[in-house]
N, C-alpha and C positions, 0 to 999 in steps of 0.2 A: 445512584450516581455519587460517585468520589467530587465533592466541588471540588476539592485542588487541582486534580485529574483536568476538569474541565476547564476550571480557569488556564490552565497551562496551556490544553490544545486551542485555547479559544484567542490567547492573550500572550505565550510565549514567543520566543526569538529560535529561531532553530529548524530542525527539519524532523521526515518523520522515515525511519528506518526500515525498506520493506525487506523482510527476513521470512516471507513465506513461498518460496517456491515447494510446490507440494509433488505427489507423483507424477505426475508428467512430465516436469521441468526438471525434479531433483538431477537425473544425471548430467543435463547439461548445464546447471548448476556446480556441480563435483567436477564436470569436466574443466571448467573455466578456473579452476581452483586448484586443477592440476591433478585430481584424481580419475582414472582412468577407469572403464566399467569392469576390468578384467581385474579390478580391486578389489570387488564385492560378487557375490552368487548370487546372491536373491535380495527382495523388497527389505528383509529386517536389516538387514548389513549394510544396506544403501543407506537407510533411513539413523542408523547408528552413527553413520558417517558425516553425514551431513549435519547431523546432530553436533557429532565432532565440530564440523566447520561453523555452526553458530555460537557455541558455546565460546569459542576462540574468540569470535567477533564480539560478544557480550558482555565477555570480563577483560575484554582490551580496556586499558587505562584511559586512551582515546575519545570509548563510548560511553560518554556522560551525558547529563539533563545541561549541561554549558552549552552544547551544541544542538541535544539531539531529545525533543518534543513526547516521540513514541517509537516504537516498533512494533512490525504487523505481523504477525506468530501465522506458523500451518500447527493445524490440530493436533499433530504428535508433537510438535513442539509445547505446544501448553500446558499437554500433560506426560510432559519431560521432566526433568530437573538440572538446573547448573546448580553445580556447588552446596549439591543436596537441597537446594528449594526448587520449588517449584517456578519455572521458567517468571511465568508473570508476575510473583511474586520477588525475584529475584530483582526484575528490572526495578521494580518500583520501589522496594526498600532499602536497595544495594547501589541503585544507578539514579532513582528521582526520574526515570524513562517510562511513558505510561504504555501500561500491555492495548494491544489491538490484536483482535482473532480476524483473518480469514474465513468463511463460513461456505463461497463458493465450493460446489463439486462438480469446477470445470465448465468450458464450451460444447454446445450445443455444435452441431456440425452449421454448417453456411450456408443462409435462406435468404435470399434476397437483399443481399449486401449486409447479411449481419450476421452474428453468432450470440444467439440468449446468451443463458446462463440454463445449464442443464437443471432438472429440479432437483430440490433439494428436501428429500424424506422426513428426514429426521431432524429439521431445521430448530423444532422447538426441545429438543432435547440438547442439543447441542450448544442452545441457548443458555440453558438454565445451567449446562456443566461452567461456561463459560462465566455464567454470574458466580459461580460457584468457586472458580478458579482466580478471580479478582480481575476478570477481563472488562475495561473502560468502552470499547468499540467494536465495531465488526468491518472487515473489508471485505466486499464481492462485485468478478468483473465481469461485463460483458464487456463486446468489441466490436466496433461500425466501422465496414470496409467502402464501404459503397452509398453516396448524398441519396438513399431513399428513405422521402418522409415517413412512408410509415410503417418501414421499420424500424427507423430511430424510433420513432413516437415509442413502438413494442416495446424497443430494448428501455427506455426510460419507464414508462410504464412499469415493466415486471422491477424495476431496481426502486421505485417508489413502494410497490406493495410488499416487494422482503421486507423492504427500507423501516415500512410501520411496524410488521413483526416485530423485527428489532427492537424498536423505538418501545414498542410495547411492556417489552421485557425490562426498560429502564438502564436501556444500552446504546449506544450517539452510534448508527449507521456510516463510513463511509461508502458511498454510492461510485463505483465506477464503469462509467459505460466510457472504455477507450475510444478512441478514433486510430486507426491503423497508422501508422507515420507514411508507408508508404502509399497510402492510399492517393488516385492520381485526382479524386475532388473534396480533399482533406477540408480546404477551407468550406466550402459547401455544407460538408457534413455537420463543421465545428457550429456552422449558424443554425442550420437544421435543431442540431443538439441543445445547443444555448435556448434558444424560442421554445423547445420543449420541458427543460428545466425549469423554466421559472415559469411557467403555466402551473406544475408541478409544486412547485413552491408556495404558489401564490395558493393553490387548495390545502398544503397542511395545516393541523388544527395549529391554533396560537400554543405557544410554548415549545413547541416542537423547532428542534434543529436536528439536519443532516449535516455531513461534510460529503464533498466531491472530491474523486480522484481521477484529476483528466488528463490527456495528452497535452504537451507544451502547445500552446494555439500559431496557428505560421501566421496571426496579423498580431503583434504586440500590444500585450495589455487589453486581448480580447475577452478577456472573463472576469475584467473589473465590475460589473456588474453584480456577477455573483460571489466574488470576495465581498463585497458592501452586503451583501440580504443580510437582512434580520433572521432568517430561518437557517443561514448558513454557520456553522461553526468554523469552517478555516476550508479553503481550495488547496488540495496539494496537487503538485504534476509529478504524472509518471516519466521515467528515464524513455522509454517505448522504444529498444532498440539502438536509441542514440549515442553514442562515445559519451564517456563523461565531461570530456572537452569538450561537446557540442551539446549535452544537453544543460550543461553549464553558463553556457554561453547564451542559448536560448531564456534560461531562466533569468538570467540579471535584465531580460529586455521586458521581463512581466513583473514589477513591483506588486508585492501584495500575496503573490503566490510562491508558495515553498515546496523542497523539493519532497517527496515519497518516493526513492530511486530504489531499485534492487542493484540489478544489471553491472549501472554505474557506481555504486555503490564500494560493490566487492574487487571492480574491476582492478589487476595488479596483484591482489592478494594471491598465495600459492602454500600448499600444504609444505612446501620445501623451504619456505622460507624461516633461519629463525624466528625465536619472540620477536628479538630487537628489529628483524627486516619489517614482519609483518605488523609489530603496531606503530611503526615507524609510517608505514605505507597505510595504514587504515587511518590514522589520527590527521596526514596530507589529505588525505580522501573526505574525512569528515569535513576539516576548514573546509576546502576548498566548494564543499556543496552548500555549507553552513553560509559561507559570505554574503552568496548567490542566494540565499533564501532571505537573508535580511538585509539585501541592496533596497 
């Protein structure tokens, strides 16, 4: 583990940029950027276009370590280059931003109110490649839609089981058991989720640390106990479908919680903008999210 990167992730002021849309979510991400499906004929062309979008974001002057602690990458982004350097190396060496890799393979079908992660059959090989590409940590997402205690227990158990495999490779996992913001019993789900996470944290070996990526809570300050836990490096919040304005407002109500926004970060960016327009829009978004993250 890179000690400087660990210090930044644990103590730095800023937020985490989520640039990890994968196969299923890439068309929607491109559409939001103004690239319609008639602009590409196959997955290869689609991923070329989304890498161009991500490159434009990463190389923008406002995307830097003054405001951004880390960036979460899709596997293909890790394997591609930005200005002649592998993306993780460009982020760290040119921008001072810690590189993190999304490792999950998407969500299983909903069952008993939750969506577990699909199996990750080649996780060991992927983690070895991540270490070779100078990745600091990983991220993996599952989703809670209903306050079913047994199902939420399975979600957290799966997250920590895979998290332990990731820690064994010297990487720091971001565990992301997202609670659907549209859930009718969101607050109850959050209560069950926090209880399960705390139990699993107590079972972690001494010296082990995880990060958590959680939905913005219904009750302000609800995750303070997790933020202050000695086995939690950082707790970050996903925007979860909220607009940037709403996500930022909610973030201000949760001191110690920092952003890890995806859609809310790139909201308003367009392929048709001039570089000046694009950079101004992104810089304004970054500043707005940063201010809420350090409040």
